[in-house]
BADRENMI-877209 format. One record per residue: chain; residue in three letters; x, y, z of N, C-alpha, C in turn. Coordinates in steps of 0.001 Angstrom, whole numbers, plus 524288, in hexadecimal, padded with zeros to 5 digits. Layout:
N
+-------+-------+--------+---------+-------+---------+----------+-------+--------+---------+-------+
: vokol : mardo : n_east : n_north :  n_up : ca_east : ca_north : ca_up : c_east : c_north :  c_up :
+-------+-------+--------+---------+-------+---------+----------+-------+--------+---------+-------+
:     A :   ALA :      X :       Y :     Z :       X :        Y :     Z :      X :       Y :     Z :
...
+-------+-------+--------+---------+-------+---------+----------+-------+--------+---------+-------+
//
This chain:
163
+-------+-------+--------+---------+-------+---------+----------+-------+--------+---------+-------+
: vokol : mardo : n_east : n_north :  n_up : ca_east : ca_north : ca_up : c_east : c_north :  c_up :
+-------+-------+--------+---------+-------+---------+----------+-------+--------+---------+-------+
:     A :   MET :  29C54 :   C7C95 : 677AF :   29F86 :    C805A : 67A67 :  2A1A1 :   C845F : 67685 :
:     A :   GLN :  2A18E :   C8947 : 6780A :   2A36A :    C8D7B : 674A6 :  2A94D :   C8D17 : 673EF :
:     A :   GLU :  2AB00 :   C8DF0 : 66F1F :   2B096 :    C8DD8 : 66E1F :  2B344 :   C9265 : 670E5 :
:     A :   GLN :  2B85B :   C91DB : 671CC :   2BB56 :    C95C3 : 674B3 :  2BC0A :   C9ADB : 671BA :
:     A :   SER :  2BC96 :   C9A82 : 66C96 :   2BD3E :    C9F33 : 66967 :  2BA6B :   C9E63 : 6643C :
:     A :   PRO :  2B8B7 :   CA2AE : 661E0 :   2B5DD :    CA220 : 65CF1 :  2B97B :   CA079 : 6587D :
:     A :   LYS :  2B733 :   C9DF1 : 654A1 :   2BA2D :    C9C77 : 64FF7 :  2BBD3 :   CA16E : 64D16 :
:     A :   SER :  2C030 :   CA133 : 64A7F :   2C22B :    CA5B3 : 64792 :  2BE4B :   CA758 : 6435A :
:     A :   ILE :  2BE3C :   CAC63 : 64258 :   2BB07 :    CAE85 : 63E1D :  2BE82 :   CB210 : 63ACD :
:     A :   SER :  2BCB5 :   CB321 : 63613 :   2BFAC :    CB67F : 63285 :  2BF1F :   CBC33 : 6342D :
:     A :   ALA :  2C280 :   CBF6E : 6320F :   2C23D :    CC50C : 6331D :  2BD0A :   CC747 : 63131 :
:     A :   SER :  2BB19 :   CC54E : 62CD7 :   2B61E :    CC747 : 62ACE :  2B18E :   CC5AD : 62E50 :
:     A :   GLU :  2B1BC :   CC0F1 : 63084 :   2ADA3 :    CBF4A : 63428 :  2ADEB :   CC28B : 63927 :
:     A :   HIS :  2B298 :   CC3A4 : 63AF6 :   2B34E :    CC6F9 : 63F99 :  2B0D5 :   CCC50 : 63EA0 :
:     A :   GLN :  2B1EC :   CCE8A : 63A0E :   2AFBC :    CD3AB : 638AC :  2A9CB :   CD35E : 63834 :
:     A :   ALA :  2A7CF :   CCF21 : 635EF :   2A225 :    CCE82 : 6355B :  29F83 :   CCE37 : 63AB1 :
:     A :   ARG :  2A1E8 :   CCB83 : 63E65 :   29FB9 :    CCB2A : 643A7 :  29FC0 :   CD081 : 6464D :
:     A :   LEU :  2A402 :   CD351 : 645BC :   2A44C :    CD893 : 647FC :  2A00A :   CDC09 : 645AE :
:     A :   GLU :  29F70 :   CDBE8 : 64098 :   29B7E :    CDF2C : 63E04 :  29601 :   CDDAC : 63FB7 :
:     A :   ARG :  294F6 :   CD8A5 : 6403B :   28FC1 :    CD6E8 : 641EE :  28EAD :   CD8C0 : 6477D :
:     A :   ALA :  29270 :   CD810 : 64AF8 :   291C7 :    CD9C6 : 65064 :  29103 :   CDFA6 : 650A3 :
:     A :   GLU :  29413 :   CE28F : 64DA7 :   293A4 :    CE83C : 64DBD :  28E64 :   CEA0B : 64B8A :
:     A :   THR :  28C93 :   CE792 : 64774 :   28782 :    CE8FD : 64520 :  2831E :   CE840 : 6491D :
:     A :   ILE :  28323 :   CE3D7 : 64BBD :   27F1A :    CE2CE : 64FAF :  27F95 :   CE6B4 : 65429 :
:     A :   ALA :  28457 :   CE78C : 6560A :   2852C :    CEB2C : 65A6A :  2833A :   CF0A5 : 65915 :
:     A :   ARG :  28478 :   CF289 : 65484 :   282C9 :    CF7D5 : 652EF :  27CDF :   CF810 : 65269 :
:     A :   ARG :  27A96 :   CF3F0 : 65037 :   274DF :    CF3C2 : 64F9E :  2722E :   CF415 : 654EE :
:     A :   LEU :  274A6 :   CF1C4 : 658E5 :   27270 :    CF1D6 : 65E2E :  273EB :   CF6C4 : 66135 :
:     A :   GLY :  276EA :   CFA31 : 65EC3 :   27834 :    CFF32 : 66122 :  27D65 :   CFF6E : 663FD :
:     A :   PHE :  2809E :   CFB65 : 66392 :   28597 :    CFB7B : 6665C :  28907 :   CFFE0 : 66454 :
:     A :   VAL :  28B60 :   D02C2 : 667F8 :   28EFF :    D06F5 : 666AD :  29450 :   D055F : 668C8 :
:     A :   GLY :  2984C :   D05E5 : 66592 :   29D90 :    D047D : 6672C :  29FFF :   D00C6 : 6633D :
:     A :   ARG :  2A42C :   CFE5A : 664DF :   2A720 :    CFADA : 6617B :  2A511 :   CF53E : 66201 :
:     A :   VAL :  2A4A1 :   CF293 : 65D97 :   2A31D :    CED11 : 65D8E :  2A7D9 :   CE9FD : 65BAB :
:     A :   GLU :  2A925 :   CE5DB : 65E8F :   2AD8F :    CE28D : 65D23 :  2ABBB :   CDCE4 : 65CBF :
:     A :   TYR :  2AE8A :   CD9E8 : 65987 :   2ADAE :    CD448 : 6595C :  2B2C9 :   CD1AF : 65AE1 :
:     A :   ARG :  2B271 :   CCE0E : 65E94 :   2B6FF :    CCB06 : 66028 :  2B5DE :   CC54B : 65F26 :
:     A :   HIS :  2B951 :   CC2E3 : 65C31 :   2B887 :    CBD64 : 65ADE :  2BAB2 :   CB9FD : 65F49 :
:     A :   ALA :  2B7BE :   CB9F9 : 6638E :   2B935 :    CB705 : 6683E :  2B438 :   CB5EE : 66B42 :
:     A :   TYR :  2B48B :   CB23C : 66EE1 :   2B032 :    CB149 : 67271 :  2B16D :   CB416 : 6778B :
:     A :   SER :  2ADC2 :   CB733 : 67962 :   2AEB0 :    CBA46 : 67E19 :  2AC74 :   CB7BF : 682FD :
:     A :   ARG :  2A8BB :   CB44A : 6825B :   2A5DB :    CB1EF : 686B6 :  2A25D :   CB5F0 : 6897B :
:     A :   PHE :  2A12D :   CBA36 : 686C0 :   29DB4 :    CBE36 : 688E2 :  2989A :   CBE80 : 685D6 :
:     A :   GLY :  29763 :   CBA9B : 682BF :   2926D :    CBA85 : 67FF5 :  292B6 :   CBC2E : 67A53 :
:     A :   GLY :  29714 :   CBE52 : 678A0 :   2979B :    CBFBF : 67329 :  298A2 :   CC575 : 67221 :
:     A :   ALA :  297B9 :   CC8D4 : 675F7 :   298BA :    CCE68 : 67531 :  29950 :   CD109 : 67A80 :
:     A :   GLN :  29BF5 :   CD570 : 67A64 :   29CA4 :    CD884 : 67F21 :  29C8A :   CDE46 : 67DCF :
:     A :   TYR :  29A04 :   CE147 : 68131 :   299E0 :    CE6F4 : 680BA :  29DE7 :   CE939 : 6846D :
:     A :   GLY :  2A0D0 :   CED01 : 68289 :   2A48A :    CEFC4 : 685D5 :  2A370 :   CF591 : 685AD :
:     A :   MET :  2A252 :   CF7C5 : 68A3D :   2A143 :    CFD5C : 68AA3 :  2A672 :   D004F : 68AF7 :
:     A :   ALA :  2A6DC :   D0474 : 687ED :   2AB8F :    D07B1 : 687D8 :  2AA41 :   D0D25 : 689FB :
:     A :   ALA :  2ADEF :   D10AB : 68972 :   2AD34 :    D15FC : 68B6C :  2A8B2 :   D18C6 : 688AC :
:     A :   THR :  2A7FC :   D17C9 : 683A0 :   2A3A8 :    D1A16 : 680AE :  2A0E7 :   D15C3 : 67DAE :
:     A :   ILE :  29C1B :   D16C3 : 67C3D :   29915 :    D12C3 : 67972 :  29BA4 :   D115E : 6743A :
:     A :   GLU :  29E11 :   D1535 : 671B3 :   2A0A8 :    D142C : 66CB4 :  2A556 :   D1081 : 66D55 :
:     A :   GLN :  2A76B :   D1019 : 6720C :   2ABDD :    D0CAE : 67312 :  2AA3C :   D0764 : 67555 :
:     A :   ASP :  2A525 :   D06B0 : 67664 :   2A344 :    D01A2 : 6784C :  2A4B9 :   CFD6E : 67454 :
:     A :   VAL :  2A4F8 :   CF898 : 67631 :   2A667 :    CF452 : 672B4 :  2A2C2 :   CEFA8 : 6737E :
:     A :   LEU :  2A16C :   CED43 : 66F43 :   29E74 :    CE860 : 66F3E :  2A1F4 :   CE459 : 66CA4 :
:     A :   VAL :  2A371 :   CE05A : 66F8A :   2A6BA :    CDC37 : 66D6F :  2A351 :   CD769 : 66CAD :
:     A :   VAL :  2A2E4 :   CD5C3 : 667D6 :   29FED :    CD11A : 6666E :  2A3F0 :   CCCEB : 66523 :
:     A :   ASP :  2A320 :   CC838 : 66729 :   2A6FE :    CC426 : 66629 :  2A49E :   CBF83 : 66343 :
:     A :   ALA :  2A7DF :   CBBB4 : 66238 :   2A64E :    CB727 : 65F1B :  2A1CF :   CB42B : 6619C :
:     A :   GLU :  2A182 :   CB43A : 666BD :   29D4E :    CB172 : 6696D :  297F5 :   CB386 : 667CF :
:     A :   ALA :  29781 :   CB897 : 666FC :   29280 :    CBAE6 : 66557 :  290D6 :   CB8B0 : 66010 :
:     A :   PHE :  2948A :   CB809 : 65C8B :   29348 :    CB5E9 : 65761 :  29215 :   CB015 : 657B3 :
:     A :   ARG :  294CA :   CAD4F : 65B2C :   293AC :    CA7BC : 65BEE :  28E29 :   CA71C : 65E13 :
:     A :   ARG :  28CC7 :   CAA40 : 66201 :   28793 :    CA9ED : 66456 :  28363 :   CAB57 : 66057 :
:     A :   ASP :  28461 :   CAF5E : 65D3B :   280AE :    CB112 : 6593E :  27FBD :   CACC1 : 6553E :
:     A :   ALA :  283D6 :   CA9FC : 653D1 :   2837F :    CA5EE : 64FBF :  28069 :   CA129 : 6517C :
:     A :   THR :  2801C :   CA027 : 65699 :   27D5F :    C9B73 : 65856 :  27784 :   C9BD3 : 6577C :
:     A :   GLY :  27561 :   CA08F : 65792 :   26FCB :    CA143 : 656B6 :  26C60 :   CA01B : 65B64 :
:     A :   ASP :  26E92 :   C9DB5 : 65F7B :   26B74 :    C9C8B : 66427 :  26DA9 :   C9F5D : 668EF :
:     A :   ASP :  270E9 :   CA323 : 667FC :   27368 :    CA622 : 66C25 :  2725C :   CABE8 : 66B04 :
:     A :   PHE :  27503 :   CAF5A : 66DB8 :   2745A :    CB4E9 : 66CCA :  27652 :   CB64E : 66759 :
:     A :   SER :  27356 :   CB996 : 664A4 :   27516 :    CBB78 : 65F90 :  27934 :   CBFB2 : 6606D :
:     A :   LEU :  27C0D :   CC0E8 : 65C58 :   27FEC :    CC517 : 65CA9 :  27D3F :   CCA34 : 65E1B :
:     A :   GLU :  278A8 :   CCB2E : 65BF5 :   275D4 :    CD000 : 65D3A :  27455 :   CD027 : 662FA :
:     A :   ALA :  2728B :   CCBD3 : 66522 :   27115 :    CCBBE : 66AB5 :  275DA :   CCCC1 : 66E27 :
:     A :   ILE :  27A41 :   CCA71 : 66CB0 :   27F12 :    CCB3A : 66FB8 :  280A6 :   CD0F1 : 66F9C :
:     A :   ILE :  28074 :   CD34A : 66B07 :   281F7 :    CD8CB : 66A88 :  27DE8 :   CDC57 : 66D19 :
:     A :   ALA :  278E5 :   CDB05 : 66CC0 :   274D8 :    CDE21 : 66F55 :  275B5 :   CDE37 : 6753E :
:     A :   HIS :  27733 :   CD9C5 : 67772 :   27859 :    CD987 : 67D0D :  27CDC :   CDD39 : 67E67 :
:     A :   GLU :  280F3 :   CDD3C : 67B3C :   2856D :    CE0B0 : 67C42 :  283FC :   CE668 : 67B70 :
:     A :   ARG :  280BA :   CE787 : 677A2 :   27EC6 :    CECE1 : 676EC :  27B86 :   CEE6C : 67BB1 :
:     A :   GLY :  278DB :   CEA98 : 67DFF :   27608 :    CEB9C : 682DE :  279B3 :   CED7A : 68722 :
:     A :   HIS :  27E54 :   CEB16 : 68783 :   2823B :    CECE5 : 68B4E :  283CA :   CF28E : 68A34 :
:     A :   GLN :  28493 :   CF3CF : 6852C :   2861A :    CF925 : 683DC :  281CD :   CFCFC : 68561 :
:     A :   LEU :  27CF7 :   CFBA3 : 68459 :   278AD :    CFF26 : 685CC :  27843 :   CFFC0 : 68BBC :
:     A :   LEU :  2792B :   CFB96 : 68EA1 :   2790D :    CFC03 : 69454 :  27D31 :   CFFCE : 6964C :
:     A :   CYS :  2819B :   CFFE6 : 693A4 :   285E7 :    D0358 : 69533 :  2855B :   D08DF : 69315 :
:     A :   ARG :  282E8 :   D0978 : 68E9B :   282FF :    D0E84 : 68BD5 :  27DCE :   D116A : 68B94 :
:     A :   HIS :  2796F :   D0EC6 : 68C2F :   2744E :    D114D : 68BC9 :  2733D :   D1438 : 690DF :
:     A :   GLU :  272FE :   D1957 : 6909A :   272B1 :    D1C9B : 6954E :  26E0D :   D1B31 : 698CD :
:     A :   ARG :  26983 :   D1AA7 : 69691 :   264DF :    D1980 : 699C0 :  26539 :   D141F : 69C4E :
:     A :   LEU :  2673B :   D1058 : 69971 :   267F8 :    D0B26 : 69BBB :  26BE3 :   D0B5E : 6A031 :
:     A :   ARG :  2704A :   D0DEF : 69F3C :   27469 :    D0E3C : 6A33D :  27267 :   D10AE : 6A84B :
:     A :   ARG :  26F3F :   D14B7 : 6A7CA :   26D29 :    D1763 : 6AC77 :  269D2 :   D13BF : 6AFC6 :
:     A :   ASN :  26751 :   D0FF9 : 6AD4A :   2639E :    D0C9E : 6B010 :  265B5 :   D072F : 6B153 :
:     A :   LEU :  26AA6 :   D063F : 6B04A :   26CF1 :    D0127 : 6B180 :  26EEE :   D011C : 6B718 :
:     A :   PRO :  26EAF :   CFC88 : 6B983 :   270C5 :    CFC31 : 6BEDC :  276A9 :   CFD00 : 6BEE5 :
:     A :   ARG :  27885 :   CFFDC : 6C2BF :   27E30 :    D00A2 : 6C35D :  280A2 :   CFB6A : 6C4E8 :
:     A :   GLY :  28527 :   CFA5B : 6C2BC :   287DD :    CF586 : 6C415 :  284BE :   CF0A6 : 6C2DB :
:     A :   MET :  28223 :   CF0A8 : 6BE5B :   27EDD :    CEC24 : 6BD0D :  2822B :   CE73D : 6BC51 :
:     A :   SER :  27FE2 :   CE2D6 : 6BD89 :   28299 :    CDDD5 : 6BD1A :  28350 :   CDC52 : 6B766 :
:     A :   THR :  286B3 :   CD89F : 6B67E :   28792 :    CD68F : 6B140 :  28292 :   CD431 : 6AF1B :
:     A :   VAL :  27FAE :   CD16E : 6B26B :   27AC0 :    CCF05 : 6B0B1 :  276F2 :   CD340 : 6AEF4 :
:     A :   THR :  2766B :   CD75D : 6B20B :   272D7 :    CDB9B : 6B0AC :  27462 :   CDE13 : 6AB83 :
:     A :   GLU :  27968 :   CDF09 : 6AAC7 :   27B2D :    CE16D : 6A5E9 :  27A25 :   CDDD1 : 6A145 :
:     A :   GLU :  27B21 :   CD8C5 : 6A1DF :   27A2E :    CD518 : 69D9C :  2745D :   CD4CD : 69C44 :
:     A :   VAL :  27119 :   CD4BA : 6A045 :   26B71 :    CD48E : 69F6B :  269B2 :   CD976 : 69C7E :
:     A :   LEU :  26B6E :   CDDF8 : 69E52 :   269DC :    CE2DF : 69BCF :  26BDD :   CE333 : 69630 :
:     A :   ALA :  270BA :   CE194 : 69542 :   272DA :    CE1B7 : 68FF3 :  26FA9 :   CDE2E : 68C50 :
:     A :   SER :  26E1D :   CD9A7 : 68E47 :   26AE9 :    CD620 : 68B14 :  26595 :   CD87D : 689F5 :
:     A :   LEU :  2633E :   CDAF9 : 68DD5 :   25E12 :    CDD45 : 68CFF :  25E53 :   CE1F6 : 68957 :
:     A :   VAL :  26250 :   CE537 : 689E6 :   262FE :    CE986 : 68632 :  263E1 :   CE73E : 680BE :
:     A :   GLY :  2673A :   CE34E : 68063 :   26838 :    CE0BF : 67B63 :  2634D :   CDE86 : 678F3 :
:     A :   SER :  25FD3 :   CDC6C : 67C3D :   25AF7 :    CDA29 : 67A35 :  2578B :   CDE46 : 6779A :
:     A :   LEU :  257F0 :   CE314 : 6796F :   254BF :    CE74A : 6773C :  2570D :   CE987 : 67239 :
:     A :   ILE :  25C27 :   CE916 : 6718B :   25E8D :    CEB56 : 66CD9 :  25F9B :   CE740 : 6689A :
:     A :   ALA :  25F49 :   CE244 : 669FD :   26015 :    CDE22 : 66613 :  25BDF :   CDE97 : 661E1 :
:     A :   GLU :  25D6E :   CDE04 : 65D14 :   259B8 :    CDE95 : 658CB :  25665 :   CD9B6 : 657F7 :
:     A :   ASN :  2589C :   CD532 : 65920 :   255E0 :    CD047 : 65867 :  252E3 :   CCEF7 : 65D6E :
:     A :   PRO :  24DB9 :   CCE3A : 65D1F :   24AB5 :    CCD03 : 661D7 :  24CB1 :   CC82B : 664C5 :
:     A :   ARG :  24EA5 :   CC43B : 661E5 :   250CA :    CBF8F : 66472 :  25583 :   CC102 : 667C6 :
:     A :   ASP :  258E3 :   CC467 : 665CE :   25D66 :    CC625 : 668D3 :  25BA8 :   CC8FC : 66DBE :
:     A :   GLY :  257A2 :   CCC38 : 66D39 :   2558F :    CCEFA : 671C6 :  25395 :   CCB31 : 675E4 :
:     A :   GLN :  250C4 :   CC732 : 67435 :   24EC6 :    CC344 : 677E3 :  2532F :   CC03F : 67A81 :
:     A :   ILE :  25721 :   CBED8 : 67780 :   25B89 :    CBBF3 : 679B1 :  25E5B :   CBF3D : 67DCF :
:     A :   LEU :  25EE2 :   CC44A : 67CD5 :   26177 :    CC7B0 : 680A4 :  25E25 :   CC85D : 68591 :
:     A :   ILE :  25905 :   CC870 : 68503 :   2559C :    CC8A2 : 6899F :  2563B :   CC39D : 68CC6 :
:     A :   LEU :  25663 :   CBF30 : 68A13 :   25725 :    CBA2C : 68CC6 :  25C7E :   CB9EB : 68F6C :
:     A :   LYS :  26070 :   CBC3F : 68CFE :   265A4 :    CBC75 : 68F5F :  26561 :   CBF8A : 69478 :
:     A :   ALA :  262B8 :   CC3F5 : 6946A :   2622D :    CC727 : 69924 :  25F46 :   CC421 : 69D64 :
:     A :   LEU :  25B14 :   CC196 : 69BEB :   25807 :    CBE7D : 69F9F :  25B58 :   CBA1F : 6A1EE :
:     A :   SER :  25E4D :   CB781 : 69EAB :   261B8 :    CB34A : 6A069 :  265D4 :   CB541 : 6A443 :
:     A :   GLU :  2680F :   CB9CD : 6A32E :   26BFF :    CBC1A : 6A6B9 :  269A0 :   CBCFB : 6AC28 :
:     A :   LEU :  264DF :   CBEFD : 6AC47 :   26259 :    CC008 : 6B150 :  2613B :   CBAFB : 6B449 :
:     A :   VAL :  25F3A :   CB718 : 6B18E :   25DFD :    CB219 : 6B40D :  262FF :   CAF76 : 6B5F4 :
:     A :   GLU :  2670D :   CAF89 : 6B2B9 :   26C03 :    CAD2E : 6B44A :  26E73 :   CAFF4 : 6B8F8 :
:     A :   SER :  26D20 :   CB4EC : 6B9B8 :   26F3C :    CB7D4 : 6BE31 :  26C1B :   CB6BE : 6C32D :
:     A :   GLY :  267ED :   CB3A3 : 6C2B0 :   264F2 :    CB211 : 6C748 :  25F83 :   CB464 : 6C7C2 :
:     A :   MET :  25DE8 :   CB7A1 : 6C402 :   258B8 :    CB9FE : 6C43F :  254A1 :   CB60A : 6C26D :
:     A :   PRO :  25050 :   CB57C : 6C544 :   24C22 :    CB1F2 : 6C384 :  24A17 :   CB393 : 6BE1D :
:     A :   LEU :  2488B :   CAFBC : 6BB00 :   246E9 :    CB0AF : 6B5A1 :  24290 :   CB4C4 : 6B539 :
:     A :   GLY :  23E9D :   CB45F : 6B87A :   23A49 :    CB817 : 6B83E :  23C0F :   CBDAB : 6B93F :
:     A :   GLU :  23F59 :   CBE49 : 6BD22 :   2416B :    CC37B : 6BE65 :  244F1 :   CC577 : 6B9FD :
:     A :   ALA :  24824 :   CC1FD : 6B7E8 :   24BA3 :    CC376 : 6B3A0 :  24882 :   CC525 : 6AED2 :
:     A :   SER :  2446A :   CC24F : 6ADA8 :   2411D :    CC391 : 6A933 :  23E9A :   CC8F0 : 6A9DF :
:     A :   GLN :  23CA8 :   CCA02 : 6AE8D :   23A40 :    CCF1F : 6AFA7 :  23E55 :   CD37A : 6AF4A :
:     A :   ARG :  242FF :   CD279 : 6B14E :   2472E :    CD65E : 6B123 :  2489C :   CD7A8 : 6AB80 :
:     A :   VAL :  24916 :   CD3A2 : 6A837 :   24A57 :    CD47A : 6A2B6 :  24614 :   CD7BB : 6A021 :
:     A :   GLU :  2413A :   CD671 : 6A129 :   23CD1 :    CD956 : 69EF7 :  23CF2 :   CDF12 : 6A0A3 :
:     A :   ASP :  23DE5 :   CE008 : 6A5A3 :   23E18 :    CE563 : 6A7B1 :  24292 :   CE87F : 6A543 :
:     A :   VAL :  24716 :   CE614 : 6A4EC :   24BA6 :    CE8CB : 6A2C1 :  24AD4 :   CE9E4 : 69CF7 :
:     A :   LEU :  2489F :   CE634 : 69A1C :   2478E :    CE71D : 69491 :  243CE :   CEBB3 : 693D3 :
:     A :   THR :  23FD7 :   CEC0C : 69714 :   23C27 :    CF066 : 696C7 :  23F05 :   CF599 : 6978C :
:     A :   TYR :  2427B :   CF5BF : 69B6A :   24590 :    CFA79 : 69C74 :  2491D :   CFBB6 : 697CE :
:     A :   LEU :  24BF2 :   CF7CD : 695EC :   24F9A :    CF8BB : 691A3 :  24CE1 :   CFA7D : 68CAD :
:     A :   GLU :  24853 :   CF853 : 68BA0 :   2455B :    CF9F7 : 686F4 :  243EE :   CFFB9 : 68763 :
:     A :   ALA :  242AF :   D0199 : 68C11 :   2415C :    D0713 : 68CDE :  24623 :   D0AA0 : 68C44 :
:     A :   VAL :  24AAB :   D08BD : 68E02 :   24F72 :    D0BEA : 68DEF :  25203 :   D0BF5 : 68895 :
:     A :   LEU :  25220 :   D076A : 6861C :   254B7 :    D071D : 68105 :  250D6 :   D088A : 67CC6 :
+-------+-------+--------+---------+-------+---------+----------+-------+--------+---------+-------+
//
């Protein structure tokens, strides 16, 4: 069972985590402020917050992302941040925004963010894990596996053309 709160870390470790998260975020194209919070959010390890302008957007990475990254059998820190950068692109990329369904469901947004993240992740394993995350979201929402697989393939083809 996951502990309720992360173990204390030094100020230098806190700064190192912030710098690592920011380096990955910038490499993946994130624009805005990157923060590190030494807490568990129960949101997977990171959250994107859209602001009035892209420069004011915020990416909050928390201790859970580093815990998951350290296990080696879960999402890497890069995959987590790529997924959140996917959210930013869904909100900020003009061509993507024009072609997204109005009032899209949470499941649809999560699937799309994972698929966008899979295309921008630098590590092929991270890209595959994000594709599997998208597929899992669709199946868990009630879509048959074959249909979900075809949908993921179709959306990836579209996203590759747009991005």
